[in-house]
Residue frames as qw, qx, qy, qz and C-alpha x, y, z in Angstrom:
[[0.156, -0.944, 0.289, -0.016, -20.36, 0.87, 16.62],
 [0.910, 0.242, -0.200, 0.272, -16.78, -0.16, 15.92],
 [0.397, -0.861, 0.292, 0.128, -13.39, 0.14, 17.50],
 [0.637, 0.624, -0.442, 0.100, -9.88, -0.17, 16.11],
 [0.837, -0.511, 0.189, 0.041, -7.81, -2.75, 17.89],
 [0.136, 0.784, -0.600, -0.087, -4.08, -3.00, 17.77],
 [0.947, 0.123, -0.294, -0.048, -2.32, -6.22, 16.95],
 [0.507, 0.380, -0.559, 0.534, 0.70, -5.55, 19.17],
 [0.582, -0.529, -0.533, 0.313, 1.02, -5.90, 22.92],
 [0.322, -0.566, -0.093, 0.753, 2.95, -2.63, 23.19],
 [0.412, 0.852, 0.320, 0.029, 1.66, 0.27, 21.14],
 [0.522, -0.243, 0.242, 0.781, 4.40, 1.99, 19.12],
 [0.301, 0.870, 0.253, -0.298, 3.70, 5.37, 17.61],
 [0.522, -0.019, 0.420, 0.742, 5.20, 6.72, 14.41],
 [0.238, 0.645, 0.032, -0.725, 4.75, 9.74, 12.14],
 [0.777, 0.559, 0.277, -0.086, 3.61, 9.48, 8.58],
 [0.369, 0.860, -0.351, -0.042, 6.71, 11.22, 7.16],
 [0.250, -0.579, 0.774, -0.057, 9.12, 8.92, 9.07],
 [0.658, 0.022, 0.743, -0.122, 7.23, 5.70, 8.38],
 [0.657, 0.522, 0.526, 0.137, 6.16, 6.31, 4.78],
 [0.166, -0.634, 0.235, 0.718, 8.74, 8.68, 3.17],
 [0.257, 0.053, 0.757, 0.598, 8.23, 7.18, -0.28],
 [0.147, 0.736, 0.661, -0.001, 4.65, 8.43, -0.31],
 [0.060, -0.897, -0.061, 0.433, 5.94, 12.02, -0.02],
 [0.298, -0.418, 0.588, 0.625, 8.61, 11.40, -2.65],
 [0.173, 0.178, 0.831, 0.497, 6.48, 9.77, -5.32],
 [0.314, 0.279, 0.238, -0.876, 3.15, 11.49, -4.42],
 [0.070, 0.203, 0.912, 0.350, 0.89, 8.90, -6.04],
 [0.373, 0.134, 0.099, -0.913, -2.49, 10.20, -7.17],
 [0.758, 0.130, -0.330, -0.547, -4.23, 7.62, -9.39],
 [0.391, -0.310, 0.825, -0.265, -4.81, 4.32, -7.60],
 [0.650, 0.076, -0.639, -0.406, -5.59, 0.95, -9.18],
 [0.558, -0.311, 0.581, -0.504, -7.44, -1.10, -6.54],
 [0.375, 0.139, -0.889, -0.224, -7.17, -4.85, -6.97],
 [0.763, -0.402, -0.296, -0.411, -9.90, -7.15, -5.61],
 [0.416, -0.641, 0.556, -0.325, -9.06, -8.19, -2.03],
 [0.473, 0.192, -0.859, 0.023, -7.44, -11.50, -1.27],
 [0.727, -0.446, 0.029, -0.521, -9.76, -13.46, 1.02],
 [0.319, 0.343, -0.842, 0.268, -7.79, -15.52, 3.53],
 [0.457, -0.098, 0.591, -0.658, -10.92, -16.35, 5.60],
 [0.133, 0.201, 0.965, 0.105, -13.56, -19.01, 5.36],
 [0.310, 0.627, 0.427, -0.574, -16.29, -16.38, 4.89],
 [0.502, 0.303, 0.632, 0.507, -17.19, -16.73, 1.21],
 [0.147, 0.872, 0.408, 0.228, -19.09, -13.42, 1.05],
 [0.451, -0.702, -0.028, 0.551, -16.29, -11.35, 2.72],
 [0.429, -0.053, 0.439, 0.788, -14.58, -10.56, -0.57],
 [0.075, 0.615, 0.587, 0.521, -17.76, -9.25, -2.17],
 [0.326, -0.874, -0.338, 0.121, -18.64, -7.08, 0.87],
 [0.497, -0.608, 0.106, 0.609, -15.18, -5.63, 1.24],
 [0.441, 0.230, 0.482, 0.721, -14.70, -4.93, -2.49],
 [0.004, 0.784, 0.452, 0.426, -17.56, -2.42, -2.38],
 [0.474, -0.838, -0.196, 0.187, -16.07, -0.76, 0.72],
 [0.677, -0.198, 0.118, 0.698, -12.69, 0.31, -0.62],
 [0.379, 0.496, 0.300, 0.721, -13.17, 3.13, -3.20],
 [0.187, -0.890, -0.256, -0.329, -15.07, 5.70, -1.12],
 [0.614, -0.744, 0.034, 0.261, -12.66, 5.90, 1.86],
 [0.675, -0.061, 0.297, 0.673, -9.70, 5.98, -0.50],
 [0.222, 0.666, 0.336, 0.628, -11.26, 8.86, -2.47],
 [0.385, -0.898, -0.179, -0.117, -11.93, 10.67, 0.76],
 [0.712, -0.494, 0.136, 0.479, -8.20, 10.37, 1.54],
 [0.063, 0.827, -0.209, -0.517, -7.51, 12.50, -1.51],
 [0.289, -0.250, 0.799, 0.465, -6.82, 9.98, -4.28],
 [0.644, 0.312, -0.246, -0.654, -8.38, 9.27, -7.67],
 [0.542, -0.105, 0.828, -0.096, -9.57, 5.68, -7.70],
 [0.268, 0.166, -0.718, -0.621, -9.91, 3.93, -11.04],
 [0.764, -0.078, 0.038, -0.640, -13.42, 2.42, -11.32],
 [0.383, -0.311, 0.865, -0.095, -13.17, -1.10, -9.94],
 [0.771, 0.372, 0.457, -0.243, -15.98, -2.52, -12.10],
 [0.602, 0.762, -0.195, -0.138, -14.18, -1.42, -15.25],
 [0.068, 0.673, -0.734, 0.056, -10.67, -2.46, -14.17],
 [0.610, -0.149, 0.743, -0.232, -12.01, -5.75, -12.83],
 [0.816, 0.473, 0.269, -0.192, -13.55, -6.63, -16.19],
 [0.443, 0.799, -0.405, -0.052, -10.36, -5.69, -17.97],
 [0.242, -0.526, 0.804, -0.137, -8.31, -7.94, -15.72],
 [0.752, 0.111, 0.611, -0.219, -10.68, -10.82, -16.33],
 [0.713, 0.680, -0.045, -0.165, -10.20, -10.23, -20.03],
 [0.232, 0.705, -0.665, 0.085, -6.46, -10.88, -19.42],
 [0.811, -0.052, -0.583, 0.006, -7.27, -14.10, -17.54],
 [0.245, 0.208, -0.613, 0.722, -6.38, -12.53, -14.21],
 [0.529, -0.562, -0.505, -0.387, -9.33, -13.51, -12.05],
 [0.715, -0.633, -0.242, 0.171, -7.52, -13.44, -8.71],
 [0.039, -0.954, 0.275, -0.109, -5.17, -10.90, -7.16],
 [0.776, -0.435, 0.429, 0.156, -2.92, -13.78, -6.14],
 [0.795, 0.385, 0.311, 0.350, -1.91, -14.02, -9.80],
 [0.305, 0.852, 0.024, 0.425, -0.63, -10.43, -9.76],
 [0.528, -0.849, 0.008, 0.034, 0.85, -9.87, -6.36],
 [0.670, -0.455, 0.354, 0.468, 4.43, -10.81, -7.29],
 [0.614, 0.515, 0.374, 0.466, 4.42, -9.38, -10.81],
 [0.276, -0.106, 0.048, 0.954, 6.08, -6.10, -11.88],
 [0.147, 0.713, 0.588, -0.351, 3.52, -3.34, -11.79],
 [0.146, -0.326, 0.284, 0.890, 4.91, -1.03, -14.47],
 [0.012, -0.257, -0.747, -0.613, 2.22, -2.02, -17.00],
 [0.115, -0.716, -0.660, 0.197, -0.51, -0.82, -14.66],
 [0.121, -0.671, -0.016, 0.731, 1.00, 2.60, -15.12],
 [0.110, -0.161, 0.634, 0.748, 1.46, 2.21, -18.86],
 [0.093, -0.328, -0.836, -0.430, -2.02, 0.88, -19.65],
 [0.287, -0.715, -0.637, 0.000, -4.16, 2.44, -16.91],
 [0.088, 0.716, -0.086, 0.687, -2.26, 5.57, -15.88],
 [0.727, -0.656, -0.202, -0.039, -2.05, 4.28, -12.29],
 [0.089, 0.775, -0.503, 0.371, 0.65, 5.67, -10.03],
 [0.158, -0.313, 0.856, -0.379, 0.21, 2.89, -7.47],
 [0.624, -0.157, -0.674, -0.363, -1.63, -0.37, -6.90],
 [0.451, -0.412, 0.487, -0.623, -3.48, -1.18, -3.76],
 [0.548, -0.005, -0.835, -0.045, -3.40, -4.73, -2.45],
 [0.516, -0.400, 0.364, -0.664, -5.66, -5.78, 0.40],
 [0.444, 0.013, -0.896, 0.010, -5.98, -9.07, 2.27],
 [0.673, -0.480, -0.020, -0.562, -8.94, -10.02, 4.47],
 [0.235, 0.323, -0.855, 0.331, -7.26, -11.80, 7.40],
 [0.003, 0.248, 0.874, -0.419, -10.31, -12.14, 9.58],
 [0.426, -0.180, -0.271, -0.844, -14.11, -11.86, 8.97],
 [0.260, -0.145, -0.924, 0.241, -15.61, -13.47, 12.01],
 [0.485, -0.431, -0.119, -0.752, -19.19, -13.18, 13.19],
 [0.207, -0.011, -0.880, 0.427, -19.70, -14.33, 16.77],
 [0.518, -0.402, -0.266, -0.707, -23.26, -14.84, 17.95],
 [0.128, -0.117, -0.869, 0.464, -24.52, -15.51, 21.44],
 [0.075, -0.659, -0.748, -0.027, -28.08, -15.22, 22.74],
 [0.153, -0.905, -0.288, 0.272, -27.54, -11.69, 24.09],
 [0.124, -0.795, 0.330, 0.494, -24.60, -10.47, 22.07],
 [0.808, 0.402, 0.328, 0.278, -23.21, -10.56, 18.57],
 [0.080, -0.847, 0.252, 0.461, -20.24, -8.90, 16.96],
 [0.814, 0.553, 0.061, 0.167, -18.37, -8.82, 13.69],
 [0.485, -0.679, 0.342, 0.433, -14.55, -8.76, 13.67],
 [0.724, 0.671, 0.069, 0.141, -12.80, -7.65, 10.52],
 [0.516, -0.626, 0.344, 0.473, -9.02, -7.62, 10.11],
 [0.665, 0.736, 0.100, 0.082, -7.51, -6.13, 6.94],
 [0.578, -0.391, 0.314, 0.644, -3.90, -5.96, 5.73],
 [0.487, 0.852, 0.187, -0.044, -3.21, -3.35, 3.10],
 [0.586, -0.338, 0.351, 0.647, -0.24, -2.48, 0.92],
 [0.437, 0.873, 0.076, -0.203, 0.25, 0.29, -1.68],
 [0.704, -0.187, 0.430, 0.533, 2.93, -0.40, -4.26],
 [0.128, 0.702, -0.234, -0.660, 4.42, 1.99, -6.84],
 [0.826, 0.481, 0.293, -0.004, 3.93, 1.26, -10.50],
 [0.345, 0.883, -0.313, 0.053, 7.16, 3.09, -11.22],
 [0.056, 0.628, -0.738, 0.242, 9.53, 1.33, -8.86],
 [0.753, -0.144, -0.628, -0.137, 7.49, -1.65, -7.53],
 [0.241, 0.140, -0.664, 0.694, 8.43, -0.49, -4.04],
 [0.321, -0.634, -0.698, 0.089, 6.05, -0.52, -1.10],
 [0.056, 0.536, -0.001, 0.842, 4.91, 3.06, -0.47],
 [0.452, -0.346, 0.361, -0.738, 2.61, 2.34, 2.43],
 [0.572, -0.133, -0.801, -0.115, 1.37, -0.67, 4.36],
 [0.313, -0.303, 0.478, -0.763, -0.78, -1.13, 7.41],
 [0.390, -0.220, -0.889, -0.093, -2.95, -3.61, 9.30],
 [0.282, -0.187, 0.349, -0.874, -6.04, -2.98, 11.38],
 [0.178, -0.296, -0.938, 0.013, -8.91, -4.70, 13.11],
 [0.359, -0.234, 0.014, -0.903, -12.45, -3.39, 13.59],
 [0.073, -0.237, -0.943, 0.222, -14.98, -4.92, 15.98],
 [0.342, -0.238, -0.259, -0.871, -18.61, -4.07, 15.28],
 [0.241, 0.114, 0.796, -0.544, -21.34, -4.61, 17.90],
 [0.304, -0.169, -0.686, -0.639, -24.40, -6.20, 16.29],
 [0.129, -0.320, -0.849, 0.399, -26.32, -6.52, 19.57],
 [0.174, -0.669, -0.495, -0.526, -29.85, -5.13, 19.97],
 [0.083, 0.052, -0.478, 0.873, -30.84, -2.53, 22.57],
 [0.368, -0.585, -0.619, -0.374, -34.08, -2.32, 24.48],
 [0.105, 0.083, -0.489, 0.862, -35.13, 0.09, 27.28],
 [0.401, -0.492, -0.601, -0.485, -38.67, -0.80, 28.23],
 [0.348, -0.545, 0.375, -0.664, -38.08, -0.40, 31.95],
 [0.922, -0.222, 0.186, -0.256, -38.81, -4.10, 32.48],
 [0.180, -0.629, 0.738, 0.166, -35.51, -6.03, 32.77],
 [0.608, 0.079, 0.790, 0.006, -37.10, -9.36, 31.80],
 [0.589, 0.739, 0.299, -0.131, -38.76, -7.85, 28.76],
 [0.136, 0.880, -0.404, -0.209, -35.54, -6.06, 27.80],
 [0.431, -0.392, 0.802, 0.131, -33.66, -9.36, 28.06],
 [0.643, 0.348, 0.682, 0.014, -36.04, -11.16, 25.72],
 [0.452, 0.873, 0.103, -0.155, -36.25, -8.29, 23.25],
 [0.066, -0.806, 0.539, 0.235, -32.49, -7.98, 23.16],
 [0.530, -0.160, 0.817, 0.161, -32.08, -11.66, 22.43],
 [0.605, 0.594, 0.531, 0.005, -34.58, -11.44, 19.54],
 [0.289, 0.943, -0.070, -0.147, -33.16, -8.22, 18.08],
 [0.308, -0.645, 0.652, 0.251, -29.59, -9.51, 18.39],
 [0.614, 0.102, 0.764, 0.173, -30.54, -12.58, 16.36],
 [0.503, 0.787, 0.357, -0.009, -32.23, -10.48, 13.69],
 [0.045, 0.935, -0.290, -0.200, -29.39, -7.95, 13.51],
 [0.436, -0.461, 0.728, 0.261, -26.82, -10.72, 13.25],
 [0.613, 0.288, 0.717, 0.164, -28.72, -12.42, 10.45],
 [0.427, 0.791, 0.398, 0.185, -29.54, -9.34, 8.38],
 [0.322, -0.760, 0.098, 0.555, -26.65, -6.97, 9.15],
 [0.595, 0.790, -0.014, 0.147, -25.37, -4.87, 6.25],
 [0.799, -0.364, 0.076, 0.473, -21.64, -5.48, 6.55],
 [0.532, 0.603, 0.145, 0.576, -20.60, -2.85, 4.03],
 [0.168, -0.920, 0.068, -0.347, -20.60, 0.07, 6.50],
 [0.755, -0.595, 0.251, 0.113, -18.41, -1.96, 8.87],
 [0.812, 0.175, 0.249, 0.497, -16.03, -2.82, 6.02],
 [0.273, 0.811, 0.073, 0.512, -15.90, 0.85, 5.06],
 [0.450, -0.869, 0.141, -0.149, -15.12, 1.74, 8.66],
 [0.860, -0.282, 0.268, 0.330, -12.26, -0.77, 8.71],
 [0.637, 0.456, 0.214, 0.583, -10.89, 0.76, 5.51],
 [0.029, -0.917, -0.021, -0.397, -11.28, 4.30, 6.84],
 [0.677, -0.710, 0.185, 0.059, -9.37, 3.34, 9.96],
 [0.830, 0.029, 0.274, 0.485, -6.60, 1.84, 7.81],
 [0.462, 0.614, 0.239, 0.594, -6.39, 4.90, 5.62],
 [0.323, -0.945, -0.044, -0.022, -6.07, 7.28, 8.55],
 [0.679, -0.528, 0.312, 0.405, -2.42, 6.27, 8.44],
 [0.653, 0.365, 0.393, 0.535, -1.80, 6.91, 4.73],
 [0.174, -0.352, 0.062, 0.917, -0.34, 10.29, 3.74],
 [0.454, 0.660, 0.430, -0.416, -3.16, 12.23, 2.11],
 [0.552, 0.339, 0.540, 0.538, -3.43, 12.48, -1.65],
 [0.194, 0.130, 0.214, 0.948, -3.51, 15.60, -3.81],
 [0.266, -0.507, -0.475, -0.668, -7.24, 16.10, -3.52],
 [0.549, -0.611, -0.513, 0.248, -7.26, 16.25, 0.28],
 [0.015, -0.952, -0.017, -0.305, -7.07, 19.73, 1.87],
 [0.538, -0.764, 0.354, 0.051, -4.21, 18.56, 4.08],
 [0.911, 0.328, 0.018, 0.249, -2.11, 17.04, 1.30],
 [0.579, 0.467, -0.266, 0.613, 1.60, 17.48, 2.09],
 [0.198, -0.638, 0.288, -0.686, 0.80, 18.89, 5.53],
 [0.861, -0.395, -0.009, -0.319, 0.27, 15.64, 7.50],
 [0.641, 0.412, -0.595, 0.254, 3.90, 14.43, 7.85],
 [0.017, 0.342, -0.687, 0.641, 3.92, 14.93, 11.60],
 [0.767, -0.250, -0.050, -0.589, 0.61, 13.16, 12.17],
 [0.108, -0.354, 0.901, -0.227, 1.12, 10.26, 14.60],
 [0.846, -0.033, -0.251, -0.469, -0.48, 6.82, 14.51],
 [0.737, -0.373, 0.555, -0.101, -0.06, 3.40, 16.15],
 [0.284, 0.557, -0.703, -0.339, 2.44, 1.49, 14.04],
 [0.781, 0.019, 0.584, -0.219, 0.96, -1.79, 12.94],
 [0.201, 0.470, -0.706, -0.490, 2.71, -3.64, 10.12],
 [0.893, 0.094, -0.144, -0.415, 0.89, -6.49, 8.35],
 [0.730, -0.355, 0.583, 0.033, 2.01, -9.93, 9.31],
 [0.111, 0.472, -0.733, -0.478, 4.23, -11.56, 6.70],
 [0.871, 0.221, 0.238, -0.368, 2.48, -13.97, 4.40],
 [0.706, -0.101, 0.616, 0.335, 3.85, -16.89, 2.48],
 [0.074, 0.468, -0.443, -0.761, 5.15, -15.84, -0.90],
 [0.776, 0.441, 0.350, -0.285, 2.97, -16.66, -3.91],
 [0.625, -0.038, 0.582, 0.519, 4.62, -18.36, -6.83],
 [0.140, 0.443, -0.258, -0.847, 4.92, -15.92, -9.79],
 [0.686, 0.443, 0.525, -0.240, 2.10, -16.49, -12.23],
 [0.483, 0.093, 0.609, 0.622, 2.59, -17.07, -15.91],
 [0.191, 0.814, 0.506, 0.210, -0.23, -14.69, -16.75],
 [0.340, -0.245, -0.050, 0.906, 0.61, -11.03, -17.30],
 [0.253, 0.782, 0.334, -0.461, -1.10, -7.79, -18.02],
 [0.400, 0.030, 0.554, 0.729, -0.93, -7.10, -21.74],
 [0.269, 0.360, -0.043, -0.892, -2.46, -4.53, -24.05],
 [0.568, 0.431, 0.696, -0.084, -5.56, -5.48, -25.97]]
């Protein structure tokens, strides 16, 4: 089970139309999703989270370009890491791939905490959607999900339950499938994005309210010499 935690002491609410007016102006439909930037020490976080992005984004009403295909094409251009692209003009993503916007994500936290009787996974994601037409930020948000990996036992014997819980917690922590939790984190993030054309509430969610959480600023990345070119 997961919960969305705010990063601010005081919760500030905003509406989608007021916070993200450019989304309603440009109405992006086709999204190019770049591999996430992993700012954590968890080496497998990037792989887990990459598989968790397309489905929630599609459910939000957008067409997501196949990540396996686009990933291979980027590698063919020598662009193995999103860090090489983050400060580049994005117009060519529209020209070559037909993308209206590019989604950048950064894994800020991927922490698994294990104790004898409890274990949890904390995932913090920063996301930013940028226009391929203007290079402007259309939408950005930050969210944290905390997933409980603890085991449950109700044998009626408190001592037995305690032992079983300790064993199950250890097993769950070691073998947990983190993809559903990563998808949940993405879904929570995308609850704040104005819906795309393929959602039944597209254009009707401007007054929807949410807790305003802007990603923390990150150090700028030096512009890369590599660029997206046509093959």
